[in-house]
N, C-alpha and C positions, 0 to 999 in steps of 0.2 A: 146583521150586524150580529157579528159574533160576540158572544158575550164579554170577551177582554177587548175592544174596541168602546163597546159599553162602556167599562170600567175606565180604562184610560182617559177617555174623551171625555168624561167626565172630570176626571184628575183635571188635565188641562184650560176645559170651561171652568170649572171651579174657583184656580187661581186667578184669571186672567177675568173673572166677574165676581170677587168677592167684592160683601159691603165696601169692609173699611179699607181706606187706599192703604196701609201699613202691610193688607197682605193679599194685598194684586201688583199684578203685574202685568205689564204690557201685551206683549205678546210672544209669546212659546211654540217651542218646535218641541217634539218626543218621537224614540222609537223605541222597538225592543225586537230585537232577532233571537232566534236561533245560528245554527254552523251550518246551515243550510238557507235560508232566507229570511228573510222578514216580515214578523206576524203582525207586525203593528208600526201604521208610521200615523204620523198626526199634529194637527198646527192650530191654534187659536187665538186673538186677541191681533196686534196690528203692531206694522215695524219701526213704528215711529207715533207718538200721541201728539205729533206736531203733522200729521198726515193720519188717513183712514186706512192706507191701502194692509191692504191684512197681511197678516203672518200668515206666508204656506213652506208649504216640506223644502220647497228650494229655494225657502231666504238664505242669503249666505251672512254666516255670523266671522267676529273674530274669536277665537277659539283659544287665547292664550296659550293655556298651562296644558290643554291637551293636546298641544302640539309636541310637547316633552316625549313620548310613545312614540310617535313617530319619528323624528331623531334619536331614540333607542332603537330604533327596527334599523337604520343606517348603519347605527356600529353593529351593532350582531355581524350585520350584513360585509362590516372589514372584516371580522372576527374570522368567520368563517371559511374567508377567501384568503389567512395565512397575513393578511397588510398589519394588523391591529392584535399585538400583545395588551389588554384588559389592565394587568399588574406593572405593566414598563410606566415608566415617566411620562406623563401627560407633552412635558417638553421637548419629547423626542419626537413630537409631531410638530408641538406649536409651542419652538421657544419661548412667548411672550409671556407663560402661564405658570415660567421658572423663575418669574419673574417675578412672581407675587409676596406678601410679605403676609408676618399677621397682628395685626392692631391689637397690643396690648395695653391702648388706651389715648387716653391727650393728654398734650402737656399744659402749664399752666396756661397757655395761650392759643388754650385749643388745639392747636397742630394734633396728628395723626404722629403715635410712635408706633412704627413700623419695626417689625423685628425679622428673620429669615423663619422658614417654618424647619421642625426638626427631621422633616421626613419628606420627599417631592411628592405632589399629588397623583393619581394615574388616574388613567380613562376609569380605572372601577371605584373608585372614590365622585368619580362625574355622576354616573349614572347613578349610584346609590344618596348620593347628598351629603355624604358623607367630608367632601374636600375642605369644607369652610366657609365658601360660598354662602351672601345672603340674598334677602331684597331690602331696600327699602323699607317698603310695610310692616315687615316683620323682623324687623331690627331695631332698636333706638341705633347703636350706632350705624348703622350703615342712612338713617335717617337724616343724623348730625353730623354725614357725609357731603350730603346733597345738601344741607343745608349752609353749612358754613363754610363750604369749601368747591362749593359748584361742582363738585361731584356728577354729572349727567344720570336720569333713571334712566332704568333700562328702555321702556317706552318708546325715549328720543331712537337704540337701533341700534346705534354707536358703538363703534367697538370699542369709544374710551368707557364705555358705562360699563364694563366689563372689569376696569379694571381696582374695583376695590377691593383691599386688601383682606385673608380671611377672620373668622371672627375665634378659629382655631387650630391647631396644626393637625393638618392630614389626618383623618383616617378615622380620629379620638373623640365623634360625636356623631349626630346627626344632625341636619339642621337644612330646612328647603331652602334655594338659592339660584341665584343662574349658571347651575354646573352644568346643564343642560344645552347653554350659551356654548359654554368652553367646549364640550360633546360635540357641538356644529360646526367650530372649528376647527374642529381635528378629522371628523369627518371629510369635509374641504381638504386640508394639506394635505389628507391620504389616497382623494379622488380629483385633485387639480381642476373642480370646479365648486361650483354658489352651492350649498347647500340646498336650495330651490332645484336647483340641477339636479339633482341625486337624487333629490324625494322624489323629481317626474319618472322621472326614470325605472328608479328601480322598486317604486311603491307607491306612486300614482297608475302606474301605465299599465302594471301586473294587478293590479286592484279594482283596475276600472273607474279609479278617481278624476271624476273630472271640475269637481269644481272647488280647488283647495290650491292655494297659491300663496306668495307671500305677498306680491301683487298683483291682484285682482286685475282679471278680466273685463273692459268694457258690460261685460253678463252679468261677471259675480257684482260691477258695483253699480249694476240700475238693480239689483233684487236686497241690496248688503239693509243691516235693520240697523234702527239708531243703539250707539246704546246710551242708557240714562241711569241719573243720577239721583239716590235714594234718598230725601232731604229726615233730616232728624224728626218729621212732622210723619214720616208715612209717603210722603208725594212722591212724584217720580217728577226729574227733570230731563232732559233731550241735549245730551252735552256734546253734540257734533266734536266727540274723538272716535278720526282715523288710524292706524300706525300707519306710520311713516310709505309710501307709496311714489316708487321703490325705496327701501330699508336701503341704509350704507349698509349693511351684515343682513343678511338671512339668521333669523333669533331662534337657536333651535329649540328656546325653552318658551317661547309664548305668541312667536309673530303672524303665523296663518290663519288664514282665510278658508274655511269651511260650512260645510252647508251637513246638516244634521246625519240628512240620509247618504250624503258620501264619505263621511264618519266613520258611519256604519258598515261599509264595506269594508273599514281598517281594524273596528272590533271582529267581527267575523273572522279574519286572520291569526286572531288572539285567542275566539272557538275552538277553530280549525288545528290544522296540522301544518300550519305558512305557506297553503297555499292559497291564491286569487285565482277570481275567471276568468285570466287570460297570463297565466303562471306562477310561478313559481315566486316568494316574496323571501321564507325563510325556510330553513333545512326544519323538518321536522323534532329533529332530538337540540335542536338550539331553539327551538321554543318549547319546549316538554324543562329547560334547563333553563331559562331566563325566566319563566313565572315563579320558580322558586324565593324563598328572601336572601337573600345574601347580604344580610344585617351580620353582623362580626362582633363577634366580646359584650353579650349585650346588648348590641344597640337597640333601639324601636324607635318608632316616629312619636313624637309626642306635638301636643298645640303647637298651633300657628298663633301667635301673639300679636296681635293687629294693630299698629303704629303709628297708620298714619288712617285714624276716621274714613274720606273718603272712599279710601281703596280696600282696608280686608278690617272686616270685623275679626275678632278671634276667632278660629275654625279648627274646628276637630271631627274626624266621622268615628260613631260612634265608640263616647267617649267612657271610658273604664273598660273597654274593650286592648287588649296587645294587639297592637300593627308591626310589620315589618315593612320590608322596600324590596320587591326586586325587581330587572331591568328590561321597561324601569316604570314602576306604577306600586299603589298601597298595595298589600296584600294583610285583607281582615286573616288574626288567628284563630279568630273565634266565629260561631252565626251569625250573622248578625241580626239585627229583630225584623230586619224588612226579609228574613229569608233568607239572606244571599248566605252560599254554604264557606266554611271557612275556608280559609286556600284562595278567596277567590281577589279577583283585580281592581282595583280603582283608579279615580283621581276626577280633575276637574279643572276649570278655567275659569280665569280671574272676576268675568262676565256672566257668573254663577252657568258656567255649563261645565256639566255631574254625569258620569260615567260608570258603569259596572262589569268584567267580564266573568263569568261564573264558570270557568271550564265541565267542572262535573255536571253542572243542574243543566250544559249546554242551554245559557240562556247566558243576554247580553242587555243594555241602551243604553241609551243617551236624552237630555234633558239640555237645552239651549238657551237661553235665553239674555241679555243681555243690557244688567244695571251694574251698577260698583251702589254701594263694596259687597266684595265679594264676600261671603254665608251670606247672605239675605234670608234671611231667617224668611219670607215669604216665597223663596227661592227654593229652600231647601226644605221645605215641611213638602213644597210640590211635589220633589224630585225623589221623593222619601217616599211615600203616597205611591206614585207611580210605580217605582219597584217594587214595594209592597205589593199592588193594587196585577201587580205582572205573573210574579210568586203565583200567587192565592187563587186567579184564572187559569195558569196553565200547569198548577201542583192540583187541581180539581177534578 
């Protein structure tokens, strides 16, 4: 057993077998990869606390917002082919987005006060999270809309869930939200196909990803891990939550199921020059441009403030460090405490999935659990230790 395998197995075992319930996760899968091959793949714990079925590396997870980067890849393919202008109004492709107004507040009766935006939303704004959209678990206003007006939650995967108003005029702030769901609709309008079909043909097939889909195959469903809810006392309870199968619309912001090894093939695409095992996905020049921070006018990534405790804590990667946004990943603009190089990429999924892509060090990795709320302390500690140990072992 290599030094790397020993170190990372110890991280996984430690978080599964922690003495205190609040420091423990039911099960976890993790990988670390170079551009040409996986160098670590491991799993520990169980798929559900309701059974003793072990967590295995081929366990299927709801990957939530790690879906976004795959959607972004399909957007960039449209740009490469001259089918999409990132700076044209997104309403040129999806007219409904042009009907979305800006929320100015609520009147005395509690009804939303909406005005027209000062400028149109572009697909670039959707890719950068500067269009004005949010999530109910990161916005008091969206939460109020859900509770008081019956606005559907995005977990329902219905189109009506995307019609919430903007929190600000497009392009004026950075705020994380349903932008990539709309970007997926732009791709669907251009391709004349559902987003899942586009991904299957243009991303999954050339990368050899066989366990990733919006609607699980019977085999995937058999290997699915349970999503658990962390209580205030640190205990974990299986929720039974399954994303709609099939969904009304393929939610480009959060809707995919996958395995950690399958997603690792996607990470390798971004470590390299856009080529997959079975064909090219993106041109090298597209990759080179897409990994750069594209936030403008002094905008930067800010803390995500959780307003629905059952879904998310406050969340921020590397507090105190400046962070930007690329197409479509967070960019850490300073070297991270884990060893991650400045200018690297990363992001996460609601059920405490995390990944990073360090092109300079030729190193990427992913951590997958199925726990709510987001930014679960035990999961974050485990993930950051995985990343730290990966750099220590591979730079030794």
